[in-house]
PAVO-6151 format. One record per residue (C-alpha): x, y, z; residue in three letters. Coordinates in nm, 3 decimals, m for minus. Example, Ala and Ser with C-alpha at 12.3 -4.5 7.8 and 13.67 -1.06 7.14 Angstrom:
<pts>
- 1.230:m0.450:0.780:ALA
- 1.367:m0.106:0.714:SER
</pts>
This chain:
<pts>
- m9.709:m8.329:5.630:MET
- m9.981:m8.139:5.819:VAL
- m10.347:m8.224:5.760:ILE
- m10.548:m7.901:5.763:LYS
- m10.850:m7.862:5.986:GLY
- m10.749:m8.129:6.237:ILE
- m10.698:m7.878:6.519:ALA
- m11.072:m7.812:6.538:THR
- m11.131:m8.186:6.594:LEU
- m10.911:m8.209:6.904:SER
- m11.200:m8.310:7.126:GLY
- m11.399:m8.528:6.886:ALA
- m11.303:m8.857:7.050:THR
- m11.425:m8.729:7.388:ALA
- m11.780:m8.755:7.258:LEU
- m11.724:m9.125:7.194:SER
- m11.727:m9.170:7.573:LEU
- m12.104:m9.159:7.529:LEU
- m12.090:m9.501:7.365:ALA
- m11.935:m9.656:7.673:MET
- m12.223:m9.527:7.886:ALA
- m12.507:m9.672:7.685:ALA
- m12.745:m9.935:7.820:ALA
- m12.528:m10.085:8.095:ASN
- m12.283:m10.208:7.833:ALA
- m12.035:m10.468:7.954:GLY
- m12.192:m10.594:8.274:GLY
- m12.194:m10.303:8.521:PHE
- m11.974:m10.072:8.309:SER
- m12.082:m9.709:8.288:ARG
- m11.850:m9.413:8.238:GLY
- m11.477:m9.390:8.175:THR
- m11.227:m9.146:8.324:ALA
- m11.145:m8.875:8.067:ASP
- m10.769:m8.932:8.060:THR
- m10.753:m8.821:7.695:ASP
- m10.747:m8.465:7.831:ILE
- m10.377:m8.525:7.906:LEU
- m10.307:m8.485:7.535:PHE
- m10.506:m8.166:7.482:GLU
- m10.321:m7.847:7.390:GLN
- m10.305:m7.579:7.657:GLY
- m10.149:m7.523:8.000:ASN
- m10.478:m7.573:8.186:PHE
- m10.782:m7.758:8.052:ASN
- m11.120:m7.839:8.201:VAL
- m11.383:m8.072:8.053:ARG
- m11.713:m8.149:8.216:THR
- m12.022:m8.335:8.098:SER
- m12.343:m8.500:8.209:VAL
- m12.479:m8.813:8.041:THR
- m12.835:m8.940:8.083:VAL
- m12.912:m9.301:7.988:VAL
- m13.261:m9.448:7.967:SER
- m13.241:m9.826:7.907:PRO
- m13.529:m10.063:7.831:GLU
- m13.528:m10.414:7.982:ARG
- m13.874:m10.575:7.986:LYS
- m13.924:m10.910:8.156:ILE
- m14.096:m11.147:7.910:LYS
- m14.103:m11.460:8.127:SER
- m14.034:m11.562:8.485:GLY
- m14.197:m11.604:8.827:PRO
- m14.304:m11.236:8.856:SER
- m14.313:m10.887:8.697:ASN
- m14.402:m11.010:8.347:ILE
- m14.399:m10.716:8.103:GLY
- m14.228:m10.484:8.354:HIS
- m13.935:m10.264:8.245:ASP
- m13.704:m10.294:8.546:TYR
- m13.404:m10.091:8.425:ALA
- m13.404:m9.741:8.575:ASP
- m13.282:m9.423:8.402:THR
- m12.952:m9.298:8.542:TYR
- m12.735:m8.985:8.526:VAL
- m12.355:m8.982:8.502:MET
- m12.145:m8.670:8.563:PRO
- m11.785:m8.649:8.443:SER
- m11.516:m8.395:8.527:LEU
- m11.154:m8.370:8.414:ALA
- m10.895:m8.098:8.475:ALA
- m10.543:m8.104:8.326:LYS
- m10.238:m7.908:8.438:PHE
- m9.931:m7.881:8.217:ARG
- m9.643:m7.890:8.463:LEU
- m9.367:m7.865:8.200:SER
- m9.307:m7.926:7.831:ASP
- m9.286:m8.299:7.905:ASN
- m9.521:m8.356:8.199:VAL
- m9.898:m8.313:8.231:SER
- m10.126:m8.432:8.512:CYS
- m10.503:m8.459:8.535:ALA
- m10.764:m8.508:8.802:GLY
- m11.079:m8.690:8.694:THR
- m11.416:m8.786:8.840:ILE
- m11.632:m9.049:8.670:ALA
- m11.914:m9.292:8.745:ASN
- m11.719:m9.604:8.651:SER
- m11.967:m9.881:8.743:PHE
- m12.329:m9.903:8.844:GLY
- m12.671:m10.064:8.815:ALA
- m13.025:m9.956:8.900:ALA
- m13.344:m10.161:8.894:SER
- m13.693:m10.146:9.045:SER
- m13.994:m10.375:9.029:PHE
- m14.374:m10.339:9.038:ASP
- m14.399:m10.638:9.270:ALA
- m14.129:m10.818:9.468:PRO
- m13.902:m10.993:9.218:ARG
- m13.927:m11.357:9.322:ALA
- m13.590:m11.506:9.416:GLN
- m13.463:m11.845:9.525:ALA
- m13.525:m11.921:9.895:PRO
- m13.263:m11.808:10.148:VAL
- m13.255:m12.006:10.475:ALA
- m13.434:m11.971:10.713:PRO
- m13.683:m11.796:10.481:TYR
- m13.907:m11.974:10.233:THR
- m13.885:m11.679:9.994:TYR
- m13.761:m11.325:9.947:TYR
- m13.823:m11.069:9.677:GLY
- m13.642:m10.758:9.555:LYS
- m13.825:m10.427:9.523:LEU
- m13.530:m10.200:9.439:GLU
- m13.156:m10.248:9.397:GLU
- m12.908:m9.973:9.314:THR
- m12.533:m9.936:9.333:PHE
- m12.295:m9.674:9.200:THR
- m11.916:m9.658:9.195:VAL
- m11.766:m9.310:9.168:THR
- m11.400:m9.299:9.067:GLU
- m11.174:m9.016:9.186:TYR
- m10.839:m9.031:9.007:ALA
- m10.510:m8.855:8.941:ALA
- m10.318:m8.949:8.626:THR
- m9.998:m8.812:8.472:CYS
- m9.831:m8.844:8.132:ALA
- m9.456:m8.803:8.082:VAL
- m9.362:m8.738:7.719:GLY
- m9.042:m8.791:7.524:PHE
- m8.981:m8.629:7.186:ASP
- m8.857:m8.866:6.916:LEU
- m8.710:m8.795:6.574:SER
- m9.067:m8.824:6.453:LYS
- m9.357:m8.796:6.694:GLY
- m9.380:m8.821:7.070:ARG
- m9.383:m9.115:7.311:PHE
- m9.560:m9.092:7.650:SER
- m9.577:m9.302:7.964:VAL
- m9.906:m9.280:8.153:ILE
- m9.950:m9.366:8.523:ALA
- m10.200:m9.284:8.794:GLY
- m10.404:m9.398:9.092:ALA
- m10.771:m9.386:9.176:TYR
- m11.014:m9.454:9.459:VAL
- m11.352:m9.617:9.400:ASP
- m11.631:m9.491:9.626:ASP
- m11.897:m9.764:9.645:PHE
- m12.261:m9.699:9.741:ASP
- m12.528:m9.972:9.756:TYR
- m12.901:m9.959:9.838:ASP
- m13.137:m10.256:9.846:LEU
- m13.501:m10.304:9.939:SER
- m13.624:m10.662:9.976:VAL
- m13.932:m10.829:10.121:VAL
- m13.896:m11.120:10.366:ILE
- m14.150:m11.312:10.576:PRO
- m14.225:m11.129:10.900:GLY
- m14.446:m11.212:11.199:ALA
- m14.705:m11.469:11.100:GLY
- m14.549:m11.493:10.753:GLY
- m14.662:m11.146:10.646:ALA
- m14.433:m10.975:10.392:PRO
- m14.197:m10.735:10.568:THR
- m13.965:m10.485:10.393:PRO
- m13.595:m10.499:10.477:LEU
- m13.395:m10.197:10.349:PRO
- m13.014:m10.226:10.330:VAL
- m12.755:m9.948:10.286:GLU
- m12.384:m10.020:10.231:LEU
- m12.078:m9.814:10.147:GLY
- m11.704:m9.862:10.105:GLY
- m11.390:m9.758:9.921:THR
- m11.111:m9.935:9.734:ALA
- m10.784:m9.821:9.574:TRP
- m10.655:m9.905:9.228:GLY
- m10.412:m9.787:8.962:TRP
- m10.388:m9.734:8.588:ARG
- m10.094:m9.724:8.351:GLY
- m10.025:m9.715:7.981:GLY
- m9.827:m9.600:7.680:LEU
- m9.904:m9.360:7.396:ALA
- m9.745:m9.250:7.071:TYR
- m9.844:m8.931:6.885:GLU
- m9.775:m8.745:6.563:ILE
- m9.967:m8.420:6.634:PRO
- m9.945:m8.281:6.279:ASP
- m10.174:m8.555:6.151:ILE
- m10.365:m8.607:6.481:ALA
- m10.227:m8.960:6.508:LEU
- m10.235:m9.116:6.852:ARG
- m10.204:m9.481:6.948:ALA
- m10.263:m9.566:7.312:GLN
- m10.286:m9.869:7.541:VAL
- m10.427:m9.818:7.890:LEU
- m10.463:m10.067:8.176:TYR
- m10.695:m10.021:8.475:ARG
- m10.659:m10.251:8.776:SER
- m10.948:m10.431:8.940:GLY
- m11.071:m10.371:9.294:THR
- m11.223:m10.577:9.574:LYS
- m11.545:m10.452:9.731:ILE
- m11.564:m10.479:10.109:GLU
- m11.863:m10.266:10.205:ALA
- m12.033:m10.218:10.540:SER
- m12.350:m10.047:10.655:GLY
- m12.689:m10.101:10.813:VAL
- m13.022:m10.270:10.750:ALA
- m13.376:m10.224:10.880:ALA
- m13.336:m9.849:10.918:GLY
- m13.011:m9.875:11.113:GLY
- m13.123:m10.147:11.356:LEU
- m12.902:m10.423:11.215:LEU
- m12.540:m10.425:11.091:PRO
- m12.477:m10.539:10.734:ALA
- m12.180:m10.608:10.508:GLU
- m12.119:m10.709:10.149:GLY
- m11.828:m10.815:9.930:ASN
- m11.744:m10.884:9.568:GLY
- m11.498:m10.791:9.294:LYS
- m11.485:m10.535:9.014:LEU
- m11.280:m10.612:8.702:PRO
- m10.948:m10.506:8.557:GLN
- m10.948:m10.389:8.195:SER
- m10.718:m10.316:7.902:VAL
- m10.813:m10.072:7.626:GLU
- m10.631:m10.002:7.300:ALA
- m10.729:m9.678:7.121:LYS
- m10.621:m9.531:6.789:PHE
- m10.699:m9.212:6.597:GLN
- m10.554:m9.043:6.292:THR
- m10.629:m8.770:6.043:GLY
- m10.728:m8.921:5.710:ILE
- m10.795:m8.613:5.493:ALA
- m10.826:m8.236:5.536:PRO
- m11.080:m8.187:5.816:GLY
- m11.139:m8.560:5.869:TRP
- m11.043:m8.786:6.161:LEU
- m11.095:m9.161:6.210:ALA
- m11.078:m9.333:6.548:TYR
- m11.151:m9.665:6.715:GLY
- m11.091:m9.877:7.022:SER
- m11.093:m10.233:7.151:VAL
- m11.146:m10.299:7.521:LYS
- m11.122:m10.620:7.723:TRP
- m11.285:m10.626:8.066:THR
- m11.224:m10.909:8.312:ASP
- m11.589:m10.961:8.403:TRP
- m11.529:m11.330:8.472:SER
- m11.385:m11.219:8.808:VAL
- m11.738:m11.118:8.909:ASN
- m11.880:m11.451:9.021:LYS
- m12.102:m11.342:9.313:THR
- m12.184:m11.039:9.524:LEU
- m12.253:m11.148:9.883:THR
- m12.477:m10.972:10.135:LEU
- m12.487:m11.059:10.506:ASP
- m12.725:m10.886:10.748:VAL
- m12.659:m10.923:11.122:ASN
- m12.422:m11.223:11.095:ASN
- m12.656:m11.456:10.914:GLY
- m12.997:m11.310:10.999:PHE
- m13.037:m11.258:10.624:PHE
- m12.759:m11.378:10.394:LYS
- m12.773:m11.413:10.018:THR
- m12.566:m11.405:9.700:GLU
- m12.631:m11.236:9.369:ASN
- m12.497:m11.496:9.128:LYS
- m12.339:m11.377:8.802:TYR
- m12.055:m11.605:8.688:PHE
- m12.004:m11.375:8.391:TRP
- m11.769:m11.424:8.100:ARG
- m11.520:m11.154:8.004:ASP
- m11.649:m10.855:7.813:GLY
- m11.527:m10.724:7.476:TRP
- m11.615:m10.378:7.345:THR
- m11.529:m10.262:6.992:ILE
- m11.595:m9.908:6.876:MET
- m11.517:m9.711:6.562:GLY
- m11.599:m9.357:6.454:GLY
- m11.523:m9.066:6.231:ILE
- m11.503:m8.693:6.296:GLY
- m11.533:m8.401:6.054:HIS
- m11.460:m8.030:6.083:SER
- m11.736:m7.841:5.903:PHE
- m11.568:m7.505:5.968:ASN
- m11.352:m7.334:6.232:ASP
- m11.643:m7.328:6.479:GLN
- m11.835:m7.656:6.429:ILE
- m11.717:m8.017:6.420:SER
- m11.911:m8.342:6.431:GLY
- m11.859:m8.708:6.501:THR
- m12.043:m9.037:6.453:ALA
- m11.959:m9.378:6.595:PHE
- m12.072:m9.739:6.613:LEU
- m12.008:m9.964:6.912:MET
- m12.059:m10.336:6.977:TRP
- m12.042:m10.479:7.327:ASP
- m12.047:m10.853:7.387:ARG
- m12.294:m10.966:7.653:GLY
- m12.148:m11.114:7.968:THR
- m12.425:m11.352:8.075:SER
- m12.368:m11.726:8.099:THR
- m12.715:m11.823:8.222:GLY
- m12.717:m11.665:8.568:TYR
- m12.811:m11.310:8.474:ASP
- m12.963:m11.089:8.204:LEU
- m12.681:m10.892:8.032:HIS
- m12.686:m10.947:7.654:GLY
- m12.513:m10.791:7.353:ASP
- m12.546:m10.417:7.294:VAL
- m12.505:m10.230:6.963:ILE
- m12.490:m9.850:6.984:THR
- m12.503:m9.585:6.713:LEU
- m12.418:m9.233:6.826:GLY
- m12.340:m8.884:6.699:ALA
- m12.227:m8.555:6.844:GLY
- m12.136:m8.192:6.777:LEU
- m11.859:m7.967:6.908:ILE
- m11.931:m7.594:6.883:MET
- m11.680:m7.321:6.969:LYS
- m11.831:m7.004:7.119:ASP
- m11.525:m6.783:7.170:GLY
- m11.466:m6.894:7.529:PHE
- m11.467:m7.271:7.505:GLY
- m11.638:m7.566:7.338:GLU
- m11.996:m7.683:7.384:LEU
- m12.040:m8.057:7.329:ARG
- m12.370:m8.229:7.257:LEU
- m12.421:m8.595:7.177:GLY
- m12.681:m8.867:7.154:GLY
- m12.691:m9.242:7.112:GLY
- m12.940:m9.519:7.038:VAL
- m12.867:m9.875:7.148:SER
- m13.021:m10.207:7.061:ARG
- m13.003:m10.437:7.363:VAL
- m13.023:m10.808:7.286:GLY
- m13.261:m11.058:7.444:SER
- m13.120:m11.298:7.701:VAL
- m13.249:m11.576:7.927:GLU
- m13.146:m11.725:8.257:GLU
- m13.091:m12.102:8.228:THR
- m12.894:m12.185:8.542:ALA
- m13.173:m12.210:8.797:TYR
- m13.412:m12.492:8.880:SER
- m13.772:m12.504:8.764:ALA
- m13.878:m12.459:9.128:THR
- m13.699:m12.125:9.165:ASN
- m13.775:m12.011:8.812:GLY
- m13.571:m11.855:8.533:ASN
- m13.624:m11.503:8.403:TYR
- m13.590:m11.382:8.043:ALA
- m13.595:m11.036:7.885:VAL
- m13.670:m10.945:7.526:GLY
- m13.475:m10.716:7.298:SER
- m13.511:m10.348:7.377:GLY
- m13.390:m9.999:7.301:TRP
- m13.182:m9.758:7.506:SER
- m13.137:m9.387:7.443:VAL
- m12.853:m9.170:7.572:SER
- m12.782:m8.798:7.574:GLY
- m12.471:m8.600:7.662:LEU
- m12.408:m8.230:7.722:ALA
- m12.068:m8.091:7.816:GLY
- m11.837:m7.792:7.807:TYR
- m11.462:m7.756:7.765:SER
- m11.223:m7.470:7.848:LEU
- m10.851:m7.426:7.800:LYS
- m10.589:m7.163:7.875:TRP
</pts>
């Protein structure tokens, strides 16, 4: 049996990548490598997109910055190119912003003391992880459908910038900027089963974790600095299938090992300034479901709903996120234009792990908006 109209929905699930980008879902999670391009028809395919996310995280209580929205807007590019090497082998190169965080404060965000200082405060903190990957799929035709083995490797390029205030001469507040960078290697692997006539695909994909060992400078290059921490492994199960002429249903469940992220340590000049960002997160779970529809041969649409379980255990401010999104795919004779948008409700959360002397912060519920624009070509 062939379900009519499914061919025009071939890229509908790609728009669901927008859901994974919304509102810092799942700890530091941002984008996801577009490995689904491996299953696209064509000998050579290119998909590119840019996602803009504007989260809202207002501090409602704590030692400083009451009422301030500290979460900065961020931009995530994504690029994927697939080459069909034979009837059974396809390989893709991908670029994605896999992890990240960005925050800034009106006044120094009061922190617990760090010896020998009586205080320090954050002004800005930003880090981004850009993933560069190569992934291949080897397919085997069965009596019904097709089975594929997926394997690849990636490198994470880590970039970190921090601006803090520490006591200087005579106790006067003195800024201390820090810049770190580093790389780490990882791998991914998985299995997939397809029945193309009905757009059925079931897939399980594993991505390994990485260890951050970054180095750089502080105080404008005057002092050496280094940092270390861990980024999580993850397992994602995805499923899609045609359900009626011109209709497609899809969904996914993803587990992310955020409990591996206990602390991120910073050391400037061998103990001149040394501190830990404490997280002690629990593992993350992300569940997403959506539906796509082909309106005609040129225009298709999709809508999805995502829930992401917050990772905080009292040391940080990452709560539950619910995202509703929609998108359009429009063929123009050369390729496909993709536009999408999402609205997220970000849950309130409170720190409870610190002493009354150091102070606990809390943020209220807020909204996040996301937008995506992309283009796809195939030959």
